[in-house]
N, C-alpha and C positions, 0 to 999 in steps of 0.2 A: 424120759428120754434116758436110752443106753447109756451107762456111764462105761460100758467095755471097747475098747478100742478094737476098729474089725480089722481083724489079722487075719481071716480067712473067708472069702465070697462065697457063695454058692446061689446063683438064681434060679429060678422055677420057671418053666413053659408061659405059664400065665403072665409074668409079668414082662418077658418079652414080648411077647405078642401084645401086650396093652401098649409097649414102647411103641408097637412097630404101626398098629391101628391108629395111633395118633402123630405119624409122621404130617408135617407140613408137605404136600405135593408139589408147593411153587418152591421151595429150595431147589435150589444150582448143585447139580451133580460134584461129588469129587475127581481124585485120581482115577477111580476106580470104573466110572460112567455108569454106575447103574442108579439111575432116577426112584426116588422117593415114593412114586405112582408103584412103582415096581414092586415095591417092598411093600407096602401098604394094602394092596389088591393082592398079593398071595401072603399074605400074615399068618393065614391059618397052615398053610400046607409049610412054609419053611420055616416054622417059629421053632419044630423041634430039631431039626438039624442047625440052627443057627445056635440055642440054647444051649446044644451038646458041645457046638464051639468055642461059644465063652466061656462056659465051664471049664473048659479044656485050658484057655486063655489063662483064665485065674488059677486055676491050679499049679498049672506050672510055671506062671508069672512070665511067661512069654506073648508078647501080639506080635501077629503078622506084619514083616516087614511093607506089605502092599497099604497097610492100614495106617502108617503111618508117614505117608507120603503124600505133602499139601499141594496143590496147585496155589499158585499166585497170581492174584488178576487184578491188573490198575482199573480203579474206577474213577471216572473224571469226578474231581470236586469244583474247580475255577480257574479264573485266567484264559490262558493260551491254552491250545490243547496240544501244542508242539513242546513242550516243558515238560519233563518226567514228573518237576516236585507239584505239577498243577494237580496230579493223581497220587489217590492212596491206596496202599495195596489190600487187597480183600483176601484171605486164604481161604481155600474152599480143602475139607478135610473128605474123603468117602462114609457116605450117611451111615454106611453098615459099622462103622466103628466110632460112629457117634451114638446109635443106636446102643452098643456095648456102653458104652459112657452115662448115657442115660441111666440106665438099669442099674450101673455100682454107684454111682449118686444118688440113685433112689435111695439104695442100701445103707449109706454114711453119711448121706448129707446132715441127717438132726446131730450125728458125734459131730462131725467136723464143724458145722453153722456154731457149735456150744463152743467149742477153743476160741473163736475169734473174738478180740478186743472188742468191748461195748460201744467203745469210739468210732467203730468202722461203720461203714455207710454202703460201701459197692459192693456191688454183685448178693443181696441179702434179701430174703423174701421181707417183704415189711419194711425196709429200707430204701430211702434212694438220694438222689443228690439233692432234695425237696428238703426229706428229713435231715441233713446234714448241714444245710444253710439254716433250717429252721432252727435245728441246736444251738448252733454257733450265736446267732443272733439275737436268742432269746437271753443267753448270757452277754455279751453283748449289750444288748437293750437295759439288760438290768442296772450294768454298772453306769452306762449314759445317765439315766433314767436319774441317781443319784449325785450327777455334775463329775464324775468320776472319769479318769482315763483308762482306756487300755491297748496296748501295742498288740499287734497282730502281725505275723509272720508266716508268708505262703512259701511252700517246699513244695517241689514237684522234682521228684528222681527222672532225668533224662534215659527215654528207653527203657523204662525200669522191666517191664514185660519181657523185653529182647534178651535182657541183663543179667536173668537170674541161674545163679550158679548153680547145678544138677547136682552135685555132691552134697553142698551147703543146704538145699533145700531135702535130699533125704536124709541127711544127720538130723534137722529139724524134726521132722515127719517120726523118724525114730524117736526122739527124745518127747515126741507126744503121746509115744506109748503104740504105735503101730511097727507088727514086725510081721515073721511068716510069709504066706506066700503073697500077703496083696502087698507088704512092703516090697518084695521084689517084681511083684505086677508093674508096683509105680514106677520104679526104678527103670525098667524096660519100658513103661510105657513115657518115660521122661529122654531117655536115651536113643541112639541112632536113628533120629526122623532128618527126611530129608525134603527139598522143598524145590521148588520149580517152577518156573514163569509161562504163563499162558496168555497169551493176546492175538488176537487177527488169526486166529488158526494155529497159529505158530506156537512149540512149545521149546524151551530153554532145555540145557542138561541139567541134571537134578545136583544141588548142592546138601552136604551137609548143615544140620541143623546143630549146634555144638552147645551154645545156652538159651534160657529164656521156658518161658511156659508155652505149650503150643497155644498159638493163635486159631480162633474159629473152634478150638473143643469148648466143650462143657465143664471139664476137671479143670482145664488152666486158670480159670480165672479166682478157684475156691485156692487151688495150691499156691497162687501166688499170696493172695490173702492171708494164709499161714506162714507166709515166707518172710512177711512186714510186720507182723504179728507183733513181735517184740519191741519196736519202734515205741510206741506210747508208754511203755512200760519203762522207758530215760528219761520220761518227763518228770520231774517231779514236782515242782512247784507252779508250774503252769496246766492249761486247759488244751487237750487235743480233739479236733475232728479229723476224721478224714474219710475220702472217697476213694478204696482203691490206695493209689500214690499220691495222691493229692492230698497235700498235709496242712491244716492250719494250727499254729501253736500261738495261742494267745491268751495273755495275764492284766489284771489288772494294775497300774503302775501307782502307788502310793507316796513311796520314798524313792531315793535312786537305788538303793538297795535291790527293790524290786526292780528295775533291768537287767540288775546284774546275775540275778537269779533267772530271768529270761535266757541271757545269753549263757548260760550254765547248760539250761532244759538245750537251746541250740545244738550248745558243743557237743552234747552227750549223746542226743541223737544224730549228732554227723559219725560220732564214734561209732554208734551200731553200723550206718551202712556203710563206712569202712571195711566192719567185720562181716559184713555180709557179703561183701566184694564190688558192692556197686561203684564205691569210690574208685577201685582198681582199674573195673571194667569202662570208668568214663575218662580216664588218666587219656583216653587215646583223641576221645572229639574235643576237649579242653572249656566246653562250654558250661557245661554246668555238673556240682558235684552237690547233688541230695537237694538241687532248686538252687544254691547258690555261688555263685564264682568266688574264687578264691580271695580276690581283692573286696569283694563285697563280704564275706568273713571277718576282712581286716578293719572294713567298713564301719562294720559294726561295734566292734571293738571301741575304734576311735568315737565314735558314737557317743557311746556309754560313758568314757572317759572325758569328752566334753560334756554332756550330762552331769557328771558330778562335779566342772567346774561351775557349769552355769549356775547348778543349781547352788554352791557356795557364794557367789557372788548375789545372788538373788538374797542370802540372808544377810548379805551387808547391806543391802538394801534400806532397811530397816533405822538402820545404823547412820547413812545416808540422809535419809528424806528428814529425819530429826534434827539435823545439822543443818539443814536447809536455809531456816529463817535465821539460825546465829551467823551463818556464813554470809547471807545478807547486810545482817547488820553490820558485820564488821569489813563490809567492802564501801560499805555508805560510812563510817567511821575514818575510815581508808580516804576516799576519797573528801571528806572534809579536812582529814589532815593536811592532805597536801594543796589545796586551796587555801588554806590558812598559812601553809608554809609559802605559796606564791606571792601569796598577798603581803605577807611578809619581808620579802625579795624586795619585791616594787619598793616597800617602803623606802627597805636600809639603800638602793640605788637613788632612789632620789633625795635620802640624807646627802650620800657622798657626793653627789651633781652638785646641791648646793654649797653645800662646804669648799668643795673644789671653785 
């Protein structure tokens, strides 16, 4: 793999034509209404012009505004069709822009994927939710097979893809070594995007997209992985497994200090989310902060404290059980003493009555 950061990209006609000819003609059209079949069937003719246009975009760091307009189409999921919550939004981008994205991704994917933390299983070739699950279960099973205990915390960033801060993402990309016209192109790619809703032949007015990676894009998922890439680095003593923003933090618990170490890792990861502004952007909905509500974070602290108290009480059980037999003997002796005292009292009463 080439270790040099991709700072300037220049496409060839052959790679542009290859992408055009591999287009899936069943894909829906975007805001430009140019179908994939037209691009695929005319690939040999339009390739020189498109290649020139793509290279102009990459060299100047600018993308046509029309290519950054997404049509949002509601797709029915389940339940009553009258309610909007029973639909999920699908973002449709111009296919021409996605051809450019595919060409760019083909040139930089090896380098970009090489930056992704090995515990990440989302959107990567050879990895999936299945490999994510197998990796976690393998470790958890090994601990349980030895009779151990393992605590697992599941985290989920609320609307994480929509809340990526563009400025912070660009800063992170620059820190990874990306510069030049390619960094300028990525900055333009992320910013000044527009979207509109299209349903039943009617189209709404456009509104600006001020945060997040482009939904329905090819580069968006990779950029998101790089955005959350530093989260696992904050987990010191526990293990981490991720699928995009879905994160599992788990640790074998042998002593109370292990639970506290897990809490420390959780707190450290929480601080990373705050630094990436996920927390700030979630303050509006008050639903989830890194997958946990504030009261749940407090509850974890409380449970750790309770665990320490319980462990101390368990340690005293050894002393208590050793005293059980002796306590029983003491109770028996006490009963005998009481019975003896009652008998003596009865005798005393009887003697006094006879004397009277």
